[in-house]
N, C-alpha and C positions, 0 to 999 in steps of 0.2 A: 113838247111833252104833253101827253094826254093825262087826264085826271088819274089819281091813284086808285087802286082797287084791282080786282081781278081783270085779266085781259078780256077784250070783247069775245063773246062766244060766237064763233063763226056759224052761220047757218049751214046746214047740210047741203052739199052741192056736189056736182061732178068736180073732183079735184083737178087743179091745173098741173100739179106736179106728181111725180113718182119718185121713190127713193132712187137717187142717182147712182150711176156707176162709179163716179169719183166720190168717195166717201172718206170721212175721218174715221179711223179705227179706234178701238178701245184697247186698253191693256190693264188687266186686273191687278197686276203687281208692278214692281219697278220695270219700266219699259225696256231697259237694257237686257233684262233676263231673256227676252224673246229673241235676242240677236247674238251672233258670235263675233261680229265686227261692227264697230262704230266708225264710219268715215267722217272725219271732223274737218270742216273748213276752219281756217285760222282767224283772220281779221273779221270781227263782227260776231264770232262765236266763242273763241277761246280768249282773245284779247281784242281791244279796240284802240287803234292808234298807239300800239305798244304798251298799253296798260291792261293788266289782266282783268277780265270780266268777273264780277263777283260770282261765287259758287263754282267757277271753272276748275280751280285747283282741287277742291274737295270732291267734285264729281269725278274727275279723272282718277283720283286716288281710290275712289270707290268701285270703279269699273272692274278691276280684276276679281273682286269679291262677287260680282254679278256675272262672272264668266263671259265677259265681253271685252274684246281687245280693241284698243284705240288705234286708228291709223290717221295721222295728220296729213291731209291732202291739200296741196297748194298749187295754184297756177303759176306761182313765182318760180322762175327758172334761174334767178340770179343768186340764190343762196343754196348751199349744199345741205344735205340732211343733217350733218354734224352741226352746222351753224344754226339751223332752225331749232334743233333740239337744245343746243346750248342757250339760245335766246329764250326758249320756253322755261328752261330750268332757272334762268335768271329772274323769272317772274314767279318762282316757286310752283311751277306747273310741271308735274312729273312727265318726262319725255326722254326717249332714247333715239339715237339716229335711225335704228332699224324700225322705228315706228313712224317714220316720216316718209312720205312719197311726194316728190316734187315733179313738176312738169318737165324739168330737165331729164330726170331719170326716164320718164315716159317717152320723151323724144328719142333718147338713145336706144331704148328698147324697140321702138317702132322702126328705127333705121336698121337695127341689127336684124330684125325679122325680115326686112326687105333685101338687104345687100350682103348679110352674113358676116361672120367674124373676119376681121382684118380688112374690111371694106374701107374705102377712102372717104373722108368726111371733111367738108369745109364748115368750120364753126363760126357763126356770127352771133356773138353773145358773151356771156360772162365766163370767168374762170370756173365757176361751178358747172356750167354747161360743158365746158371742155373736159372737166374731170369726169362727168357722167358719161361722156362719149368714150373716153379712154377706158373707164372702168367696165364698159360694155364689150371691150375687146375690139374696138374700131380704131382706125388709124387716121389721125388728123393731118390734113394737108393744107397748104396755103394757096396753092394754085387752083383757081376756080374751075379751070378746064380739066383738071385731074381728079375732081371730086365726083364720086358716085352718088353722094347725097349731101344735103346741106342741113345742118342743125341750127335753127334760127330761134334765138331767144332775146329777151329784152336786156339791154344794159344802157345806162345813160351815156356811155362812151361810144355809142353807135355813130359811125361816120358815113358820109356819102360814099366813100370808097368801099366800105363793108357792104352797103346796100347794093352798090354796083357789082361787086364780086358775087353776091348772092344771085343777082339777076343773070350774070354771065353763066354761072354754074347751072342754074335751072334751065336756061336757054340751051345749054349743052346736055340736056336730059338728066341732070342730077335729080334725085328724089328729094323733094322739098318738105321737110318736117318742121313745124313751128310749135312753140310752147303753148300759145293760147291766142285767142283773137280778142282779148279784152281791149276795148277801144280807149279806155282811160285807166289811169292808176291814181289812187288817192294820195294827196300830199297836203302838208299844212297850208299850202297856197291854193288848195282846191284841186279838182281833177285836172290832170295834165295828160298829154298824149301817151298812150300805152303801147303794148305790143301790137294791137290791131292797127294802129296808125302806121307803124313801121311796115307791117305786112302789106298794108294798102299801098304804100309807096312802091314796093317791089311789084305788087300785083298790077299796078298801073303800067309799069314799064313792060311787063311780060304779057299782059292780056290774059292771065290765068291765075287762079288761086293756088294755095298750097296743096300738096298731096296728102298731108297728114297733119292733124291738129291734136295735140296731146291733152290740153287742159279742159276743164269743165266749161260748158256743158257737154262737150264731145265725149265719146265713150271710152277712149283708150285709158284715161286715168282711173275710171271706175273699174274697168276690167283688171288692170294691174293691181289695184288696191284689193279687189276681191280675191285675187290669186294668192294673197297672203294667207288665206285660210280656205283652200278649195272646198267647195260644197257647203260652206258655212253661210248662214243668213246674215245679210248686211243691212245696215241702216245708214243713210246719209244725214248728217246734221249740218244745216247751213242757214244763212241769213238772207241769201239772194235767191228769190224764186226763179228768176230767169236763167240762173246759172246752176247753183247747187241743186235746187229742187227739180228743175226741168231735166237736168242730166240724170238724176236718179230715176225719174219717171221713164226716160228713154232706156235706162239700163235695166228696168224692171225690178228695182229694189224700193223698199219703203224709205220714207224721209221724215225728218222732224224739222219744221221751220221755227226758228227762235227769233224773238223780237228784241235782240240786243244789237242789231246791226242796222240795215237800211230800211227795213219794213216795219210798220206799225200794225196793230190789229185792224185798224180801220182800213188801211191800204190792202190788207189781206182779203177783205171782202171782195175786192175787184179782180182777183187773180184769174188769169186765163186757165182753161182746163189743164194745159200742159205744165202749168206752174204750181199746181195745187199739191200740198203735202199730204202725207198720211197722218201726221200728228202736228199739234201746235204746242209751243212751250214758251214761257217767259224767257228762259235762259237754258244753258246747258244742263242745269240740275233736273230738267224735265226727263233726262235719261234715267234718273233714279226714282222717279215718281210713277204712280199708276195714272192711267188716262181714261176718264169715263167716255163711253161711246155715245154720241148723240142718238136720241131715240126718235124715230120717224113715226108720225101719224099721217099716213097718206090721205085719209078721208077728209082731213081739214087743213092740209098744207101746214102742219105744225111740227116743230122740232123741239124736244126738250133735252136739256143737258144739265145735270146737277139740279140746282134750284131754279134754273132759268127756262123760259119758254119763248121761242120765236115763232111768229105766225105770219103768213102772207094773207093780207086782207085788203081788198079794194086797191090793189096795186102798190101797197105799202108793206114793209116789214115792221112788225111791232115786236118789241122786246119787253118782257115783264119778268119779275121774280127777284131773287137775291141769292147771295152765296159767293162762291169763288168766281171772280170776274172772268177768269179764263174760260170757265164753262159757258158763260154768257157769250163770249166771242166764238167759242166752238159752235154753239147753236146758230149764231148769226152767220158765220162763214158757210156752214153747210146749207142753210136755207138760201142765202144770197147766191151761192154758186149754182144751186139747182134752179132757182128762179131765173137767173140770167141765161142758163142753158136751155130751159124748157118753156119759159113763159115770157121771154123777151124783157125781163126786168132789167132796169138800168142800175147796175150795181154801184154806180157812183153816187146814187141817192143815199142820203143819211137815213138809217133806221129811226123809227119813232119810239121814244121811251114811254113806257107805261109804269109810272111809279117812281119814287125818289131813287131807289137803288139802280134802276135802269138808267135814269137820267145821269147819275154819278158815273156809271160805267161808260156811257157814251161821251161824257164830257172829259174823260181822262185821256 
């Protein structure tokens, strides 16, 4: 920490930075008012390990009044929309089955687009995946050599035989659609092999990857979610920069990164360009709040946000000021990202606090 007082006044010089293309945006009123659809990740955003996250229920209840419709998007293909909605209601979170989009539904839609109504499908996965395939007007078969496509999703009951049948079907030119490529899944015993591990086993035998991947960060799940309101403006709300946010950036839609899951504000300083969100929020309630836009001063490599100022000086980022701590992190993220992209700044370095308020923020 540096001594308290005003931040060092940088000498006038040729600035090392310019206002970057990747920028946090501002919203003068409740953020959700700017969007017609809010695509919501579940674990880490709405709930955490089956416990509702504070403010989630109240926020979701408020969205209709802000003219913004929620769509719960999940890479999990093992639960039906009805089961997901029932589980959310059990946490006092308002949800209906038609507000849920699972990767199983996206797999079925992708296969239907490829082989048409009545096409034959080998299902390797849960009852929910089988139901999604049947609901799409496709015909399930057990003979891998008779399948025009394979719907492949995670289930703990996956056997060597089912992996072998998938391999045989794809080797016989079946269209291979998978729910997601998540390498692991969270459990009380820590991360365990997920869908990506099962896909890897088949891929090793085949020497080729799947033809279609439904879940985040791939595009099909975003496209199908946005089709719920054609032409509407959508925002993705997630806690995983490499999945939720990266996928939103690829889809060309805005995103809100919340700090209720896997990422802390300090980790957000290090995000790669493709993982950077449009907005930052402590939790889902950020949808009902205004968002100040960081203010650039290109002449001195300085960014202000709320009562905070971040400045690049002598290869260090200095933070000073007071007020809403999220505004401080907004200023730090914007400057850290720009400095990493344009000045070779090591974003793993800790910013330097100038004053007690900044020291408290960085220690949190």
